[in-house]
C-alpha positions as a Markdown table, in Angstrom:
| # | Residue | x | y | z |
|---|---|---|---|---|
| 1 | Met | 0.1 | -0.1 | 0.0 |
| 2 | Asp | 1.4 | 3.5 | -1.2 |
| 3 | Thr | 2.0 | 6.2 | 1.5 |
| 4 | Pro | 0.8 | 9.9 | 1.0 |
| 5 | Leu | 4.2 | 10.3 | -0.1 |
| 6 | Asp | 4.7 | 7.5 | -2.4 |
| 7 | Glu | 1.3 | 8.5 | -4.2 |
| 8 | Ala | 2.3 | 12.2 | -4.6 |
| 9 | Leu | 5.9 | 11.0 | -5.9 |
| 10 | Arg | 3.9 | 8.8 | -8.5 |
| 11 | Lys | 2.0 | 11.5 | -9.7 |
| 12 | Ala | 4.7 | 14.1 | -9.7 |
| 13 | Arg | 6.8 | 11.8 | -12.0 |
| 14 | Asp | 3.7 | 11.6 | -14.2 |
| 15 | Gly | 3.8 | 15.0 | -14.7 |
| 16 | Asp | 1.6 | 16.7 | -11.7 |
| 17 | Pro | 3.3 | 20.0 | -10.4 |
| 18 | Asp | 0.8 | 20.3 | -7.7 |
| 19 | Ala | 1.9 | 16.5 | -6.2 |
| 20 | Tyr | 5.2 | 17.8 | -6.2 |
| 21 | Gly | 4.2 | 20.4 | -3.7 |
| 22 | Ile | 3.1 | 18.0 | -1.3 |
| 23 | Val | 6.2 | 16.0 | -1.7 |
| 24 | Val | 8.1 | 19.1 | -0.9 |
| 25 | Gln | 5.7 | 20.0 | 2.2 |
| 26 | Ala | 6.5 | 16.4 | 3.6 |
| 27 | Thr | 9.9 | 16.4 | 3.4 |
| 28 | Gln | 11.1 | 20.1 | 3.8 |
| 29 | Ala | 11.4 | 20.1 | 7.4 |
| 30 | Arg | 13.5 | 17.1 | 7.7 |
| 31 | Leu | 15.7 | 18.1 | 4.4 |
| 32 | Arg | 16.2 | 21.5 | 6.2 |
| 33 | Gly | 17.2 | 19.8 | 9.5 |
| 34 | Phe | 19.9 | 17.7 | 7.4 |
| 35 | Ile | 21.4 | 20.6 | 5.6 |
| 36 | Ala | 21.3 | 22.8 | 8.8 |
| 37 | Gly | 23.8 | 20.1 | 10.3 |
| 38 | Tyr | 26.2 | 20.9 | 7.6 |
| 39 | Val | 26.1 | 24.2 | 6.7 |
| 40 | Pro | 28.6 | 27.0 | 8.0 |
| 41 | Arg | 26.1 | 29.6 | 7.6 |
| 42 | Ala | 22.4 | 29.4 | 8.6 |
| 43 | Glu | 21.1 | 31.6 | 5.1 |
| 44 | Trp | 22.3 | 28.7 | 3.4 |
| 45 | Val | 19.9 | 26.1 | 4.3 |
| 46 | Asp | 16.9 | 27.8 | 2.3 |
| 47 | Glu | 19.3 | 28.0 | -0.9 |
| 48 | Ile | 20.8 | 24.5 | -0.5 |
| 49 | Ala | 17.4 | 23.2 | 0.0 |
| 50 | Gln | 15.6 | 25.1 | -2.7 |
| 51 | Gln | 18.4 | 23.8 | -5.0 |
| 52 | Ala | 18.0 | 20.4 | -4.0 |
| 53 | Phe | 13.9 | 20.3 | -4.5 |
| 54 | Val | 14.4 | 21.8 | -7.6 |
| 55 | Ser | 17.4 | 19.0 | -8.8 |
| 56 | Ala | 15.2 | 16.3 | -7.3 |
| 57 | Tyr | 12.2 | 17.6 | -9.4 |
| 58 | Arg | 14.4 | 17.8 | -12.7 |
| 59 | Ser | 15.6 | 14.2 | -11.7 |
| 60 | Leu | 12.4 | 12.5 | -10.5 |
| 61 | Arg | 12.4 | 10.0 | -13.7 |
| 62 | Asp | 15.9 | 8.8 | -12.0 |
| 63 | Phe | 14.1 | 8.1 | -8.6 |
| 64 | Lys | 13.2 | 4.2 | -8.3 |
| 65 | Pro | 9.8 | 4.2 | -6.9 |
| 66 | Gly | 9.8 | 2.1 | -3.3 |
| 67 | Thr | 13.4 | 3.3 | -2.3 |
| 68 | Asp | 13.9 | 5.6 | 0.1 |
| 69 | Phe | 12.9 | 9.4 | -1.6 |
| 70 | Pro | 14.3 | 11.4 | 1.7 |
| 71 | Ala | 17.5 | 9.7 | 1.5 |
| 72 | Trp | 18.0 | 10.0 | -2.3 |
| 73 | Leu | 16.7 | 14.0 | -1.4 |
| 74 | Arg | 19.8 | 14.4 | 1.0 |
| 75 | Gln | 22.1 | 13.0 | -1.4 |
| 76 | Ile | 21.5 | 15.6 | -4.0 |
| 77 | Ala | 21.0 | 18.3 | -1.2 |
| 78 | Tyr | 24.6 | 17.1 | -0.2 |
| 79 | Asn | 26.3 | 17.3 | -3.4 |
| 80 | His | 24.9 | 20.6 | -3.7 |
| 81 | Leu | 26.7 | 21.5 | -0.7 |
| 82 | Arg | 29.9 | 20.2 | -1.5 |
| 83 | Ala | 29.8 | 22.8 | -4.7 |
| 84 | Glu | 28.9 | 25.6 | -2.6 |
| 85 | Leu | 31.6 | 24.9 | -0.2 |
| 86 | Glu | 33.9 | 24.7 | -3.1 |
| 87 | Lys | 32.8 | 27.7 | -4.7 |
| 88 | Ala | 33.0 | 29.5 | -1.3 |
| 89 | Ser | 36.4 | 28.4 | -1.1 |
| 90 | Arg | 37.4 | 29.5 | -4.5 |
| 91 | Arg | 36.0 | 32.9 | -3.5 |
| 92 | Arg | 37.6 | 33.1 | -0.7 |
| 93 | Arg | 41.3 | 32.2 | -2.1 |
| 94 | Leu | 40.4 | 34.7 | -4.9 |
| 95 | Glu | 39.3 | 37.4 | -2.4 |
| 96 | Ala | 42.5 | 36.6 | -0.5 |
| 97 | Asp | 44.9 | 37.1 | -3.2 |
| 98 | Cys | 43.1 | 40.3 | -4.3 |
| 99 | Ala | 43.6 | 41.9 | -0.8 |
| 100 | Ala | 47.1 | 40.7 | -0.7 |
| 101 | Glu | 48.4 | 41.9 | -4.4 |
| 102 | Leu | 46.4 | 45.1 | -3.3 |
| 103 | Ala | 48.1 | 45.4 | 0.1 |
| 104 | Arg | 51.4 | 44.7 | -1.7 |
| 105 | Arg | 51.2 | 47.4 | -4.2 |
| 106 | Leu | 49.6 | 50.3 | -1.7 |
| 107 | Glu | 52.6 | 49.4 | 0.8 |
| 108 | Arg | 55.6 | 49.9 | -1.7 |
| 109 | Asp | 57.9 | 52.5 | -0.7 |
| 110 | Val | 56.8 | 56.0 | -1.6 |
| 111 | Asp | 60.2 | 56.8 | -2.5 |
| 112 | Gln | 59.9 | 54.1 | -5.4 |
| 113 | Pro | 57.9 | 55.6 | -8.4 |
| 114 | Asn | 55.2 | 53.0 | -9.2 |
| 115 | Asp | 52.8 | 54.6 | -11.5 |
| 116 | Asp | 50.2 | 51.8 | -11.1 |
| 117 | Val | 50.1 | 52.5 | -7.3 |
| 118 | Asp | 49.9 | 56.1 | -7.8 |
| 119 | Ala | 46.9 | 55.5 | -10.3 |
| 120 | Leu | 45.4 | 53.1 | -7.8 |
| 121 | Arg | 45.5 | 55.9 | -4.9 |
| 122 | Asp | 44.1 | 58.6 | -7.3 |
| 123 | Cys | 41.2 | 55.9 | -8.3 |
| 124 | Val | 40.7 | 55.0 | -4.6 |
| 125 | Ala | 40.7 | 58.5 | -3.4 |
| 126 | Arg | 38.0 | 59.4 | -6.2 |
| 127 | Leu | 35.3 | 56.4 | -4.9 |
| 128 | Ala | 32.5 | 57.5 | -3.1 |
| 129 | Pro | 32.8 | 58.0 | 0.8 |
| 130 | Thr | 31.1 | 54.7 | 1.3 |
| 131 | Ser | 33.2 | 52.8 | -1.2 |
| 132 | Arg | 36.3 | 54.3 | 0.0 |
| 133 | Glu | 35.2 | 53.3 | 3.4 |
| 134 | Ile | 34.5 | 49.7 | 2.6 |
| 135 | Val | 38.2 | 49.5 | 0.9 |
| 136 | Asp | 40.0 | 51.1 | 3.6 |
| 137 | Arg | 38.5 | 48.7 | 6.6 |
| 138 | Tyr | 38.5 | 45.3 | 4.2 |
| 139 | Tyr | 42.2 | 45.8 | 2.4 |
| 140 | Ala | 44.0 | 48.4 | 4.9 |
| 141 | Gln | 42.7 | 47.3 | 8.7 |
| 142 | Gly | 41.5 | 43.7 | 7.4 |
| 143 | Ser | 38.2 | 44.0 | 9.1 |
| 144 | Pro | 35.9 | 41.2 | 8.4 |
| 145 | Leu | 32.9 | 41.8 | 6.0 |
| 146 | Ala | 30.4 | 40.9 | 8.9 |
| 147 | Glu | 32.1 | 43.6 | 11.1 |
| 148 | Ile | 31.8 | 46.0 | 8.3 |
| 149 | Gly | 28.5 | 45.2 | 7.3 |
| 150 | Lys | 27.1 | 45.5 | 10.7 |
| 151 | Ser | 28.3 | 49.1 | 11.1 |
| 152 | Leu | 27.0 | 50.1 | 7.7 |
| 153 | Gly | 23.5 | 48.5 | 8.2 |
| 154 | Arg | 24.4 | 45.6 | 5.2 |
| 155 | Ser | 24.9 | 42.0 | 5.1 |
| 156 | Ala | 28.4 | 40.6 | 4.3 |
| 157 | Asp | 26.9 | 39.1 | 1.0 |
| 158 | Ser | 26.0 | 42.3 | 0.2 |
| 159 | Leu | 29.4 | 43.9 | 0.7 |
| 160 | Lys | 31.1 | 40.9 | -1.3 |
| 161 | Val | 28.6 | 42.4 | -4.4 |
| 162 | Ser | 30.0 | 45.7 | -3.5 |
| 163 | Leu | 33.7 | 44.8 | -3.1 |
| 164 | Phe | 33.7 | 42.8 | -6.6 |
| 165 | Lys | 31.9 | 46.0 | -8.1 |
| 166 | Ile | 34.8 | 48.6 | -6.6 |
| 167 | Arg | 37.3 | 46.4 | -7.9 |
| 168 | Ala | 36.0 | 46.5 | -11.4 |
| 169 | Val | 35.7 | 50.1 | -10.7 |
| 170 | Leu | 39.0 | 50.6 | -9.5 |
| 171 | Arg | 40.9 | 48.3 | -12.6 |
| 172 | Asp | 39.1 | 50.2 | -15.2 |
| 173 | Cys | 40.0 | 53.5 | -13.5 |
| 174 | Val | 43.5 | 52.4 | -13.5 |
| 175 | Glu | 43.4 | 50.9 | -17.1 |
| 176 | Arg | 42.1 | 54.3 | -18.0 |
| 177 | Lys | 45.1 | 56.1 | -16.3 |
| 178 | Arg | 47.5 | 53.7 | -18.2 |
| 179 | Ala | 46.1 | 54.4 | -21.5 |
| 180 | Val | 46.3 | 58.3 | -21.2 |
| 181 | Glu | 49.9 | 58.3 | -19.6 |
| 182 | Pro | 53.1 | 58.3 | -22.0 |
| 183 | Ser | 55.0 | 55.6 | -22.3 |
C-alpha cells in the first residue's frame, strides 16, 4: 500500500506539479534539518534546500519508486552543499589573493616611483565615501565583512557584491590612467 508520499511522488513523476508541492511539504522540514547540520552559515539552508528540490524535481525520472526518497533527496542536497563549499572556498582564496596584491601595491615604498600604485591611490580617492570606507576597512585594516556590514547596516553578502563592483571600477580607472599616460 502506497503512503501519501509515495502517491504524491508517483503523480509528480507523471507530470503533476501540484503533487510535487505535497512532496516538498512532506520532506522539507527533515531536509532543512539535515542541511542545517552541515552548513557553515544559516542562510545557506534555504538556498541549498531550494536547489535540492529543484534538482530532485528535474530528476524525478531517475528516482526508483519504492526506495527511500528522503535519502535520495538528502544526497542531492549534500552534492549541492559540496559544490557551494567549493565555490565559497575558491571565492575566499581569490579575495585573499586580491587583498594581498592590493596591500602589496599600496604598501610599496613611496620613494619608489610606481605609476600603478599612484593611479590606484588616485582612483581609490575618487570613490564615493562609503566605497572608500569599505575598501579601507577591508583591505587596509583587515576588518571582516560581517563587522563592516554591521556598522553600515548591510549584510556581508551584499558587501561581497559591492567589493566585486568596486574592484571592477578601480581596475577600469587604473586601466584608463595607463592608457592616457605617456610611455
